[in-house]
Backbone and ligand atoms as CSV (ligand in chain L), in Angstrom:
chain,resi,resn,atom,element,x,y,z
A,1,MET,N,N,-10.300,5.130,-6.320
A,1,MET,CA,C,-9.563,3.870,-6.296
A,1,MET,C,C,-9.828,3.111,-7.586
A,2,SER,N,N,-8.720,2.807,-8.328
A,2,SER,CA,C,-8.901,2.153,-9.598
A,2,SER,C,C,-8.205,0.804,-9.704
A,3,GLY,N,N,-7.289,0.541,-8.795
A,3,GLY,CA,C,-6.564,-0.746,-8.847
A,3,GLY,C,C,-6.305,-1.242,-7.448
A,4,GLY,N,N,-5.982,-2.491,-7.348
A,4,GLY,CA,C,-5.675,-3.078,-6.066
A,4,GLY,C,C,-6.962,-3.343,-5.262
A,5,ILE,N,N,-6.773,-3.921,-4.079
A,5,ILE,CA,C,-7.874,-4.283,-3.231
A,5,ILE,C,C,-7.640,-3.628,-1.866
A,6,ALA,N,N,-8.668,-2.999,-1.318
A,6,ALA,CA,C,-8.522,-2.424,0.033
A,6,ALA,C,C,-9.319,-3.262,1.022
A,7,TYR,N,N,-8.753,-3.463,2.187
A,7,TYR,CA,C,-9.462,-4.146,3.273
A,7,TYR,C,C,-9.669,-3.143,4.376
A,8,VAL,N,N,-10.891,-2.858,4.681
A,8,VAL,CA,C,-11.224,-1.787,5.659
A,8,VAL,C,C,-11.740,-2.407,6.951
A,9,TYR,N,N,-11.097,-2.039,8.043
A,9,TYR,CA,C,-11.590,-2.501,9.351
A,9,TYR,C,C,-12.679,-1.520,9.777
A,10,ASP,N,N,-13.887,-2.035,9.937
A,10,ASP,CA,C,-15.052,-1.177,10.139
A,10,ASP,C,C,-15.941,-1.664,11.290
A,11,PRO,N,N,-15.431,-1.623,12.511
A,11,PRO,CA,C,-16.180,-2.144,13.650
A,11,PRO,C,C,-17.476,-1.365,13.892
A,12,GLU,N,N,-17.516,-0.117,13.444
A,12,GLU,CA,C,-18.746,0.700,13.650
A,12,GLU,C,C,-19.783,0.420,12.565
A,13,ARG,N,N,-19.403,-0.315,11.559
A,13,ARG,CA,C,-20.280,-0.649,10.443
A,13,ARG,C,C,-20.863,0.619,9.756
A,14,THR,N,N,-20.018,1.571,9.555
A,14,THR,CA,C,-20.470,2.815,8.904
A,14,THR,C,C,-19.882,2.957,7.487
A,15,PHE,N,N,-18.936,2.100,7.156
A,15,PHE,CA,C,-18.203,2.318,5.890
A,15,PHE,C,C,-19.154,2.288,4.669
A,16,THR,N,N,-20.044,1.296,4.622
A,16,THR,CA,C,-20.849,1.152,3.412
A,16,THR,C,C,-21.805,2.323,3.218
A,17,ASP,N,N,-22.076,3.096,4.273
A,17,ASP,CA,C,-22.926,4.298,4.108
A,17,ASP,C,C,-22.107,5.488,3.622
A,18,ARG,N,N,-20.776,5.357,3.684
A,18,ARG,CA,C,-19.956,6.544,3.405
A,18,ARG,C,C,-19.055,6.421,2.203
A,19,PHE,N,N,-19.051,5.278,1.496
A,19,PHE,CA,C,-18.149,5.179,0.357
A,19,PHE,C,C,-18.926,5.422,-0.938
A,20,ASN,N,N,-18.204,5.759,-1.969
A,20,ASN,CA,C,-18.819,6.047,-3.264
A,20,ASN,C,C,-18.847,4.749,-4.101
A,21,PRO,N,N,-20.058,4.229,-4.356
A,21,PRO,CA,C,-20.130,2.931,-5.026
A,21,PRO,C,C,-20.094,2.978,-6.538
A,22,ASP,N,N,-19.727,4.147,-7.105
A,22,ASP,CA,C,-19.748,4.282,-8.579
A,22,ASP,C,C,-18.794,3.309,-9.259
A,23,MET,N,N,-17.612,3.104,-8.690
A,23,MET,CA,C,-16.598,2.284,-9.366
A,23,MET,C,C,-16.200,1.055,-8.592
A,24,VAL,N,N,-16.596,0.967,-7.345
A,24,VAL,CA,C,-16.110,-0.165,-6.538
A,24,VAL,C,C,-17.265,-0.862,-5.837
A,25,ASP,N,N,-17.034,-2.104,-5.462
A,25,ASP,CA,C,-17.965,-2.861,-4.641
A,25,ASP,C,C,-17.382,-3.038,-3.267
A,26,ALA,N,N,-18.234,-3.106,-2.263
A,26,ALA,CA,C,-17.786,-3.422,-0.893
A,26,ALA,C,C,-18.441,-4.743,-0.539
A,27,GLU,N,N,-17.628,-5.686,-0.115
A,27,GLU,CA,C,-18.159,-7.030,0.117
A,27,GLU,C,C,-17.469,-7.668,1.318
A,28,PRO,N,N,-18.041,-8.717,1.872
A,28,PRO,CA,C,-17.363,-9.403,2.982
A,28,PRO,C,C,-16.134,-10.176,2.452
A,29,LEU,N,N,-15.218,-10.499,3.351
A,29,LEU,CA,C,-14.013,-11.247,2.948
A,29,LEU,C,C,-14.334,-12.704,2.745
A,30,ASP,N,N,-13.772,-13.268,1.664
A,30,ASP,CA,C,-13.932,-14.711,1.472
A,30,ASP,C,C,-12.771,-15.444,2.190
A,31,HIS,N,N,-12.721,-16.750,2.026
A,31,HIS,CA,C,-11.720,-17.531,2.759
A,31,HIS,C,C,-10.295,-17.082,2.425
A,32,ASP,N,N,-9.998,-16.917,1.127
A,32,ASP,CA,C,-8.645,-16.516,0.704
A,32,ASP,C,C,-8.275,-15.173,1.276
A,33,ASP,N,N,-9.257,-14.256,1.281
A,33,ASP,CA,C,-8.993,-12.912,1.826
A,33,ASP,C,C,-8.662,-13.021,3.319
A,34,ARG,N,N,-9.407,-13.826,4.032
A,34,ARG,CA,C,-9.197,-13.943,5.488
A,34,ARG,C,C,-7.790,-14.454,5.782
A,35,VAL,N,N,-7.377,-15.462,4.997
A,35,VAL,CA,C,-6.038,-16.023,5.194
A,35,VAL,C,C,-5.005,-14.965,4.901
A,36,TRP,N,N,-5.174,-14.285,3.791
A,36,TRP,CA,C,-4.169,-13.320,3.360
A,36,TRP,C,C,-4.060,-12.134,4.332
A,37,VAL,N,N,-5.222,-11.602,4.724
A,37,VAL,CA,C,-5.209,-10.449,5.641
A,37,VAL,C,C,-4.623,-10.885,6.991
A,38,GLY,N,N,-4.960,-12.090,7.440
A,38,GLY,CA,C,-4.403,-12.603,8.695
A,38,GLY,C,C,-2.886,-12.672,8.622
A,39,GLU,N,N,-2.365,-13.169,7.479
A,39,GLU,CA,C,-0.906,-13.252,7.320
A,39,GLU,C,C,-0.272,-11.869,7.328
A,40,MET,N,N,-0.961,-10.940,6.692
A,40,MET,CA,C,-0.403,-9.563,6.631
A,40,MET,C,C,-0.373,-8.927,8.012
A,41,ILE,N,N,-1.406,-9.151,8.815
A,41,ILE,CA,C,-1.439,-8.565,10.160
A,41,ILE,C,C,-0.400,-9.249,11.048
A,42,GLU,N,N,-0.231,-10.578,10.896
A,42,GLU,CA,C,0.821,-11.259,11.655
A,42,GLU,C,C,2.186,-10.712,11.264
A,43,ARG,N,N,2.375,-10.498,9.984
A,43,ARG,CA,C,3.650,-9.965,9.526
A,43,ARG,C,C,3.877,-8.574,10.088
A,44,HIS,N,N,2.821,-7.785,10.088
A,44,HIS,CA,C,2.921,-6.422,10.634
A,44,HIS,C,C,3.280,-6.462,12.110
A,45,LEU,N,N,2.689,-7.387,12.792
A,45,LEU,CA,C,3.022,-7.548,14.228
A,45,LEU,C,C,4.481,-7.922,14.442
A,46,GLU,N,N,4.956,-8.880,13.598
A,46,GLU,CA,C,6.391,-9.284,13.711
A,46,GLU,C,C,7.305,-8.107,13.482
A,47,GLU,N,N,6.968,-7.293,12.504
A,47,GLU,CA,C,7.874,-6.196,12.097
A,47,GLU,C,C,7.798,-5.003,13.019
A,48,THR,N,N,6.631,-4.775,13.609
A,48,THR,CA,C,6.433,-3.495,14.312
A,48,THR,C,C,6.066,-3.678,15.793
A,49,GLY,N,N,5.629,-4.873,16.205
A,49,GLY,CA,C,5.185,-5.039,17.589
A,49,GLY,C,C,3.885,-4.288,17.875
A,50,SER,N,N,3.112,-4.004,16.843
A,50,SER,CA,C,1.886,-3.209,16.973
A,50,SER,C,C,0.893,-3.841,17.958
A,51,MET,N,N,0.428,-3.022,18.952
A,51,MET,CA,C,-0.570,-3.526,19.890
A,51,MET,C,C,-1.918,-3.675,19.228
A,52,LEU,N,N,-2.157,-2.836,18.220
A,52,LEU,CA,C,-3.436,-2.970,17.479
A,52,LEU,C,C,-3.495,-4.339,16.781
A,53,ALA,N,N,-2.360,-4.715,16.194
A,53,ALA,CA,C,-2.294,-6.033,15.549
A,53,ALA,C,C,-2.557,-7.137,16.571
A,54,VAL,N,N,-1.997,-6.992,17.773
A,54,VAL,CA,C,-2.232,-7.997,18.803
A,54,VAL,C,C,-3.749,-8.100,19.078
A,55,ARG,N,N,-4.378,-6.966,19.232
A,55,ARG,CA,C,-5.824,-6.964,19.560
A,55,ARG,C,C,-6.641,-7.557,18.408
A,56,LEU,N,N,-6.285,-7.187,17.196
A,56,LEU,CA,C,-7.029,-7.708,16.059
A,56,LEU,C,C,-6.902,-9.231,15.949
A,57,LEU,N,N,-5.714,-9.730,16.171
A,57,LEU,CA,C,-5.478,-11.163,16.066
A,57,LEU,C,C,-6.115,-11.928,17.229
A,58,ALA,N,N,-6.134,-11.267,18.417
A,58,ALA,CA,C,-6.679,-11.955,19.593
A,58,ALA,C,C,-8.183,-12.227,19.438
A,59,SER,N,N,-8.867,-11.335,18.728
A,59,SER,CA,C,-10.311,-11.564,18.503
A,59,SER,C,C,-10.545,-11.708,16.982
A,60,TRP,N,N,-9.865,-12.638,16.380
A,60,TRP,CA,C,-9.802,-12.768,14.934
A,60,TRP,C,C,-11.191,-12.955,14.276
A,61,ALA,N,N,-12.020,-13.786,14.873
A,61,ALA,CA,C,-13.323,-14.051,14.261
A,61,ALA,C,C,-14.123,-12.758,14.141
A,62,SER,N,N,-14.075,-11.962,15.231
A,62,SER,CA,C,-14.853,-10.710,15.166
A,62,SER,C,C,-14.155,-9.671,14.320
A,63,THR,N,N,-12.810,-9.671,14.314
A,63,THR,CA,C,-12.072,-8.754,13.428
A,63,THR,C,C,-12.479,-8.969,11.983
A,64,VAL,N,N,-12.484,-10.226,11.586
A,64,VAL,CA,C,-12.791,-10.540,10.157
A,64,VAL,C,C,-14.225,-10.174,9.834
A,65,SER,N,N,-15.131,-10.392,10.756
A,65,SER,CA,C,-16.533,-10.077,10.405
A,65,SER,C,C,-16.737,-8.559,10.385
A,66,ASP,N,N,-15.772,-7.777,10.990
A,66,ASP,CA,C,-15.889,-6.333,10.925
A,66,ASP,C,C,-15.086,-5.735,9.772
A,67,MET,N,N,-14.579,-6.577,8.890
A,67,MET,CA,C,-13.797,-6.059,7.760
A,67,MET,C,C,-14.606,-6.067,6.478
A,68,VAL,N,N,-14.295,-5.105,5.653
A,68,VAL,CA,C,-14.960,-4.980,4.345
A,68,VAL,C,C,-13.890,-5.029,3.269
A,69,LYS,N,N,-14.171,-5.727,2.195
A,69,LYS,CA,C,-13.231,-5.752,1.099
A,69,LYS,C,C,-13.733,-4.781,0.007
A,70,VAL,N,N,-12.878,-3.865,-0.381
A,70,VAL,CA,C,-13.273,-2.903,-1.412
A,70,VAL,C,C,-12.583,-3.273,-2.721
A,71,MET,N,N,-13.380,-3.554,-3.720
A,71,MET,CA,C,-12.859,-4.104,-4.967
A,71,MET,C,C,-13.302,-3.220,-6.122
A,72,PRO,N,N,-12.359,-2.579,-6.847
A,72,PRO,CA,C,-12.732,-1.827,-8.046
A,72,PRO,C,C,-13.305,-2.762,-9.110
A,73,ARG,N,N,-14.396,-2.351,-9.728
A,73,ARG,CA,C,-15.009,-3.228,-10.720
A,73,ARG,C,C,-14.119,-3.485,-11.919
A,74,ASP,N,N,-13.396,-2.450,-12.371
A,74,ASP,CA,C,-12.500,-2.656,-13.514
A,74,ASP,C,C,-11.386,-3.641,-13.161
A,75,TYR,N,N,-10.904,-3.534,-11.958
A,75,TYR,CA,C,-9.840,-4.457,-11.528
A,75,TYR,C,C,-10.369,-5.868,-11.473
A,76,GLN,N,N,-11.576,-6.022,-10.970
A,76,GLN,CA,C,-12.182,-7.357,-10.946
A,76,GLN,C,C,-12.329,-7.932,-12.351
A,77,ARG,N,N,-12.694,-7.036,-13.295
A,77,ARG,CA,C,-12.833,-7.486,-14.703
A,77,ARG,C,C,-11.489,-7.968,-15.230
A,78,VAL,N,N,-10.402,-7.270,-14.891
A,78,VAL,CA,C,-9.082,-7.697,-15.333
A,78,VAL,C,C,-8.742,-9.065,-14.729
A,79,LEU,N,N,-9.032,-9.219,-13.440
A,79,LEU,CA,C,-8.732,-10.494,-12.785
A,79,LEU,C,C,-9.525,-11.601,-13.440
A,80,ASP,N,N,-10.790,-11.336,-13.731
A,80,ASP,CA,C,-11.599,-12.367,-14.362
A,80,ASP,C,C,-11.066,-12.728,-15.733
A,81,ALA,N,N,-10.616,-11.681,-16.499
A,81,ALA,CA,C,-10.111,-11.929,-17.849
A,81,ALA,C,C,-8.795,-12.655,-17.870
A,82,THR,N,N,-7.975,-12.443,-16.808
A,82,THR,CA,C,-6.627,-13.052,-16.806
A,82,THR,C,C,-6.595,-14.288,-15.923
A,83,GLY,N,N,-7.715,-14.695,-15.403
A,83,GLY,CA,C,-7.712,-15.859,-14.517
A,83,GLY,C,C,-7.048,-15.547,-13.183
A,84,GLY,N,N,-7.008,-14.259,-12.833
A,84,GLY,CA,C,-6.444,-13.872,-11.544
A,84,GLY,C,C,-4.900,-13.892,-11.534
A,85,ARG,N,N,-4.282,-13.714,-12.701
A,85,ARG,CA,C,-2.828,-13.818,-12.687
A,85,ARG,C,C,-2.166,-12.468,-12.649
A,86,THR,N,N,-2.857,-11.421,-12.201
A,86,THR,CA,C,-2.172,-10.147,-12.093
A,86,THR,C,C,-1.367,-10.100,-10.811
A,87,ARG,N,N,-0.567,-9.028,-10.711
A,87,ARG,CA,C,0.380,-8.943,-9.620
A,87,ARG,C,C,-0.265,-9.060,-8.256
A,88,ARG,N,N,-1.439,-8.457,-8.070
A,88,ARG,CA,C,-2.094,-8.522,-6.755
A,88,ARG,C,C,-3.394,-9.264,-6.847
A,89,GLY,N,N,-3.489,-10.177,-7.792
A,89,GLY,CA,C,-4.753,-10.821,-8.041
A,89,GLY,C,C,-5.264,-11.697,-6.915
A,90,ARG,N,N,-6.565,-11.844,-6.872
A,90,ARG,CA,C,-7.195,-12.599,-5.779
A,90,ARG,C,C,-6.702,-14.030,-5.773
A,91,ARG,N,N,-6.540,-14.582,-6.995
A,91,ARG,CA,C,-6.109,-15.990,-7.060
A,91,ARG,C,C,-4.636,-16.123,-7.241
A,92,SER,N,N,-3.925,-14.968,-7.309
A,92,SER,CA,C,-2.498,-15.039,-7.430
A,92,SER,C,C,-1.853,-15.667,-6.207
A,93,LYS,N,N,-0.747,-16.404,-6.435
A,93,LYS,CA,C,-0.044,-16.978,-5.302
A,93,LYS,C,C,0.891,-15.951,-4.717
A,94,ARG,N,N,1.168,-14.852,-5.437
A,94,ARG,CA,C,2.163,-13.876,-4.961
A,94,ARG,C,C,1.397,-12.711,-4.291
A,95,ARG,N,N,1.043,-12.892,-3.037
A,95,ARG,CA,C,0.300,-11.850,-2.393
A,95,ARG,C,C,1.041,-11.224,-1.224
A,96,SER,N,N,2.251,-11.645,-0.973
A,96,SER,CA,C,2.952,-11.143,0.167
A,96,SER,C,C,3.665,-9.836,-0.188
A,97,TRP,N,N,3.827,-8.960,0.785
A,97,TRP,CA,C,4.628,-7.743,0.596
A,97,TRP,C,C,6.033,-8.114,0.185
A,98,ARG,N,N,6.569,-9.275,0.659
A,98,ARG,CA,C,7.926,-9.624,0.359
A,98,ARG,C,C,8.170,-9.651,-1.143
A,99,CYS,N,N,7.174,-10.105,-1.885
A,99,CYS,CA,C,7.350,-10.195,-3.335
A,99,CYS,C,C,7.201,-8.848,-4.035
A,100,LEU,N,N,6.455,-7.935,-3.423
A,100,LEU,CA,C,6.139,-6.685,-4.082
A,100,LEU,C,C,7.081,-5.549,-3.729
A,101,VAL,N,N,7.622,-5.627,-2.546
A,101,VAL,CA,C,8.437,-4.501,-2.067
A,101,VAL,C,C,9.839,-5.023,-1.772
A,102,GLY,N,N,10.862,-4.293,-2.258
A,102,GLY,CA,C,12.230,-4.758,-2.075
A,102,GLY,C,C,12.592,-4.955,-0.603
A,103,GLU,N,N,12.260,-3.943,0.213
A,103,GLU,CA,C,12.562,-4.032,1.630
A,103,GLU,C,C,11.338,-3.647,2.432
A,104,PRO,N,N,10.607,-4.579,2.967
A,104,PRO,CA,C,9.337,-4.273,3.654
A,104,PRO,C,C,9.522,-3.290,4.840
A,105,THR,N,N,10.706,-3.286,5.439
A,105,THR,CA,C,10.922,-2.356,6.585
A,105,THR,C,C,11.826,-1.192,6.200
A,106,GLY,N,N,11.996,-0.987,4.888
A,106,GLY,CA,C,12.902,0.065,4.438
A,106,GLY,C,C,12.511,1.448,4.970
A,107,PHE,N,N,11.183,1.690,5.120
A,107,PHE,CA,C,10.719,2.997,5.577
A,107,PHE,C,C,11.124,3.259,7.020
A,108,MET,N,N,11.406,2.176,7.779
A,108,MET,CA,C,11.854,2.347,9.140
A,108,MET,C,C,13.369,2.445,9.231
A,109,LYS,N,N,14.008,1.776,8.267
A,109,LYS,CA,C,15.451,1.677,8.284
A,109,LYS,C,C,16.161,2.926,7.758
A,110,TYR,N,N,15.610,3.462,6.662
A,110,TYR,CA,C,16.228,4.594,6.011
A,110,TYR,C,C,15.454,5.886,6.235
A,111,GLY,N,N,16.172,6.909,6.635
A,111,GLY,CA,C,15.511,8.229,6.799
A,111,GLY,C,C,15.305,8.873,5.442
A,112,ARG,N,N,14.475,9.899,5.417
A,112,ARG,CA,C,14.206,10.616,4.211
A,112,ARG,C,C,15.395,11.454,3.829
A,113,GLN,N,N,15.802,11.411,2.589
A,113,GLN,CA,C,16.892,12.221,2.087
A,113,GLN,C,C,16.514,12.820,0.750
A,114,LEU,N,N,16.955,14.010,0.516
A,114,LEU,CA,C,16.685,14.651,-0.763
A,114,LEU,C,C,18.003,15.098,-1.382
A,115,PRO,N,N,18.084,15.114,-2.706
A,115,PRO,CA,C,19.296,15.712,-3.315
A,115,PRO,C,C,19.333,17.207,-2.997
A,116,ARG,N,N,20.514,17.775,-3.022
A,116,ARG,CA,C,20.604,19.215,-2.761
A,116,ARG,C,C,20.055,20.003,-3.942
A,117,ARG,N,N,19.511,21.166,-3.628
A,117,ARG,CA,C,19.031,22.052,-4.711
A,117,ARG,C,C,20.179,22.943,-5.171
A,118,ARG,N,N,20.215,23.205,-6.459
A,118,ARG,CA,C,21.192,24.174,-6.935
A,118,ARG,C,C,20.800,25.561,-6.444
A,119,PRO,N,N,21.782,26.447,-6.261
A,119,PRO,CA,C,21.462,27.782,-5.732
A,119,PRO,C,C,20.479,28.502,-6.674
A,120,VAL,N,N,19.581,29.276,-6.100
A,120,VAL,CA,C,18.564,29.977,-6.922
A,120,VAL,C,C,19.214,30.889,-7.960
A,121,ARG,N,N,20.260,31.640,-7.534
A,121,ARG,CA,C,20.880,32.600,-8.488
A,121,ARG,C,C,21.460,31.881,-9.716
A,122,VAL,N,N,21.894,30.619,-9.505
A,122,VAL,CA,C,22.414,29.834,-10.644
A,122,VAL,C,C,21.242,29.266,-11.456
A,123,ARG,N,N,20.246,28.787,-10.762
A,123,ARG,CA,C,19.080,28.198,-11.469
A,123,ARG,C,C,18.371,29.211,-12.364
A,124,LEU,N,N,18.411,30.496,-11.940
A,124,LEU,CA,C,17.713,31.517,-12.706
A,124,LEU,C,C,18.331,31.713,-14.086
A,125,ARG,N,N,19.527,31.241,-14.294
A,125,ARG,CA,C,20.233,31.480,-15.554
A,125,ARG,C,C,20.073,30.345,-16.557
A,126,ASP,N,N,19.416,29.277,-16.154
A,126,ASP,CA,C,19.241,28.177,-17.105
A,126,ASP,C,C,17.957,27.426,-16.853
A,127,TRP,N,N,17.720,26.399,-17.648
A,127,TRP,CA,C,16.487,25.594,-17.540
A,127,TRP,C,C,16.782,24.193,-17.038
A,128,ARG,N,N,17.939,24.028,-16.446
A,128,ARG,CA,C,18.304,22.686,-16.042
A,128,ARG,C,C,17.597,22.284,-14.740
A,129,GLU,N,N,17.824,21.010,-14.325
A,129,GLU,CA,C,17.158,20.498,-13.118
A,129,GLU,C,C,17.410,21.364,-11.898
A,130,VAL,N,N,16.417,21.447,-11.023
A,130,VAL,CA,C,16.557,22.200,-9.797
A,130,VAL,C,C,17.540,21.474,-8.868
A,131,TYR,N,N,17.474,20.155,-8.874
A,131,TYR,CA,C,18.287,19.366,-7.936
A,131,TYR,C,C,19.638,18.982,-8.546
A,132,GLU,N,N,20.615,18.880,-7.688
A,132,GLU,CA,C,21.911,18.373,-8.104
A,132,GLU,C,C,21.825,16.865,-8.270
A,133,PRO,N,N,22.734,16.251,-9.031
A,133,PRO,CA,C,22.665,14.795,-9.233
A,133,PRO,C,C,22.674,14.074,-7.863
A,134,PHE,N,N,21.957,12.964,-7.804
A,134,PHE,CA,C,21.821,12.184,-6.589
A,134,PHE,C,C,22.426,10.814,-6.865
A,135,ALA,N,N,23.276,10.327,-5.969
A,135,ALA,CA,C,23.959,9.065,-6.236
A,135,ALA,C,C,22.958,7.903,-6.396
A,136,GLU,N,N,23.259,7.002,-7.346
A,136,GLU,CA,C,22.341,5.906,-7.618
A,136,GLU,C,C,22.020,5.097,-6.375
A,137,GLU,N,N,23.010,4.867,-5.525
A,137,GLU,CA,C,22.809,4.113,-4.306
A,137,GLU,C,C,21.799,4.817,-3.380
A,138,ALA,N,N,21.903,6.130,-3.331
A,138,ALA,CA,C,20.958,6.903,-2.488
A,138,ALA,C,C,19.571,6.812,-3.053
A,139,VAL,N,N,19.463,6.852,-4.381
A,139,VAL,CA,C,18.156,6.745,-5.034
A,139,VAL,C,C,17.536,5.371,-4.719
A,140,ARG,N,N,18.344,4.332,-4.804
A,140,ARG,CA,C,17.853,2.989,-4.519
A,140,ARG,C,C,17.393,2.883,-3.051
A,141,GLN,N,N,18.157,3.499,-2.165
A,141,GLN,CA,C,17.817,3.419,-0.734
A,141,GLN,C,C,16.486,4.159,-0.474
A,142,GLN,N,N,16.321,5.297,-1.115
A,142,GLN,CA,C,15.087,6.019,-0.934
A,142,GLN,C,C,13.909,5.256,-1.539
A,143,GLY,N,N,14.166,4.565,-2.638
A,143,GLY,CA,C,13.127,3.737,-3.248
A,143,GLY,C,C,12.684,2.630,-2.300
A,144,ALA,N,N,13.641,2.163,-1.498
A,144,ALA,CA,C,13.343,1.062,-0.553
A,144,ALA,C,C,12.398,1.524,0.543
A,145,ARG,N,N,12.169,2.833,0.671
A,145,ARG,CA,C,11.230,3.334,1.670
A,145,ARG,C,C,9.774,3.104,1.239
A,146,CYS,N,N,9.585,2.864,-0.052
A,146,CYS,CA,C,8.200,2.695,-0.562
A,146,CYS,C,C,7.564,1.429,0.043
A,147,MET,N,N,6.332,1.540,0.458
A,147,MET,CA,C,5.605,0.384,1.054
A,147,MET,C,C,4.599,-0.177,0.052
A,148,ASP,N,N,4.595,0.337,-1.199
A,148,ASP,CA,C,3.616,-0.086,-2.198
A,148,ASP,C,C,2.216,0.027,-1.573
A,149,CYS,N,N,1.946,1.227,-1.048
A,149,CYS,CA,C,0.720,1.403,-0.256
A,149,CYS,C,C,-0.527,1.465,-1.105
A,150,GLY,N,N,-0.380,1.747,-2.395
A,150,GLY,CA,C,-1.555,1.738,-3.253
A,150,GLY,C,C,-2.081,3.160,-3.494
A,151,ILE,N,N,-1.479,4.195,-2.911
A,151,ILE,CA,C,-1.946,5.553,-3.211
A,151,ILE,C,C,-1.728,5.799,-4.704
A,152,PRO,N,N,-2.744,6.284,-5.415
A,152,PRO,CA,C,-2.574,6.402,-6.822
A,152,PRO,C,C,-1.664,7.540,-7.288
A,153,PHE,N,N,-1.421,8.562,-6.449
A,153,PHE,CA,C,-0.582,9.677,-6.870
A,153,PHE,C,C,0.544,9.832,-5.885
A,154,CYS,N,N,1.572,9.019,-6.011
A,154,CYS,CA,C,2.721,9.015,-5.100
A,154,CYS,C,C,3.319,10.391,-4.933
A,155,HIS,N,N,3.457,11.131,-6.043
A,155,HIS,CA,C,4.147,12.413,-5.989
A,155,HIS,C,C,3.416,13.414,-5.104
A,156,GLU,N,N,2.153,13.213,-4.870
A,156,GLU,CA,C,1.378,14.172,-4.074
A,156,GLU,C,C,0.993,13.625,-2.713
A,157,GLY,N,N,0.739,12.325,-2.650
A,157,GLY,CA,C,0.138,11.823,-1.417
A,157,GLY,C,C,1.049,10.972,-0.532
A,158,CYS,N,N,2.285,10.771,-0.904
A,158,CYS,CA,C,3.120,9.845,-0.142
A,158,CYS,C,C,3.523,10.426,1.207
A,159,ARG,N,N,3.129,9.775,2.277
A,159,ARG,CA,C,3.461,10.251,3.600
A,159,ARG,C,C,4.937,9.984,3.939
A,160,LEU,N,N,5.559,9.103,3.179
A,160,LEU,CA,C,6.981,8.846,3.418
A,160,LEU,C,C,7.870,9.910,2.765
A,161,ALA,N,N,7.290,10.658,1.859
A,161,ALA,CA,C,8.102,11.625,1.107
A,161,ALA,C,C,8.036,13.002,1.742
A,162,THR,N,N,7.310,13.165,2.843
A,162,THR,CA,C,7.199,14.527,3.419
A,162,THR,C,C,7.929,14.593,4.749
L,1,LIG,S1,S,2.640,6.761,-1.965
L,1,LIG,FE1,FE,4.754,6.448,-1.225
L,1,LIG,S2,S,4.679,4.482,-0.105
L,1,LIG,FE2,FE,2.819,4.595,-1.352
L,1,LIG,S3,S,3.316,3.539,-3.272
L,1,LIG,FE3,FE,3.757,5.718,-3.588
L,1,LIG,S4,S,5.925,6.011,-3.068
L,1,LIG,FE4,FE,5.273,4.016,-2.231
């Protein structure tokens, strides 16, 4: 993890024994974090009706005390140097998914689509793209499926792309 902030729900209190502290710090949530995480869980509840979100919000004081904030040290250095004005900065006012993601529920609204592949016998004769052209509108719609989840290698780890 090299960028962004992760909030880990750790009711068993085992996380700090199992994470690699070489590049990141694990710390309790401060006031701003609590507010922000609470808003995100409320938003998640609104959008999905998640029963887990209901449970977490119902016992909010204990939920928050069971959470750990994971902060990459380099990222913290950038925040400190910029006064927290980065896109996901701790002191940034723009912390909502609405600002970061075009369509927060796009992954539920649009199914996965891929451009068609050119036939193998044709592809063997040239070095051009494997895929046929994909309409710009379709590309935009597929892009709307992104949740800005923070996985550093989208091309390999995106659960929405499989
Ligand atoms: S892994 Fe997928 S959902 Fe996450 S940021 Fe990348 S494209 Fe978006």
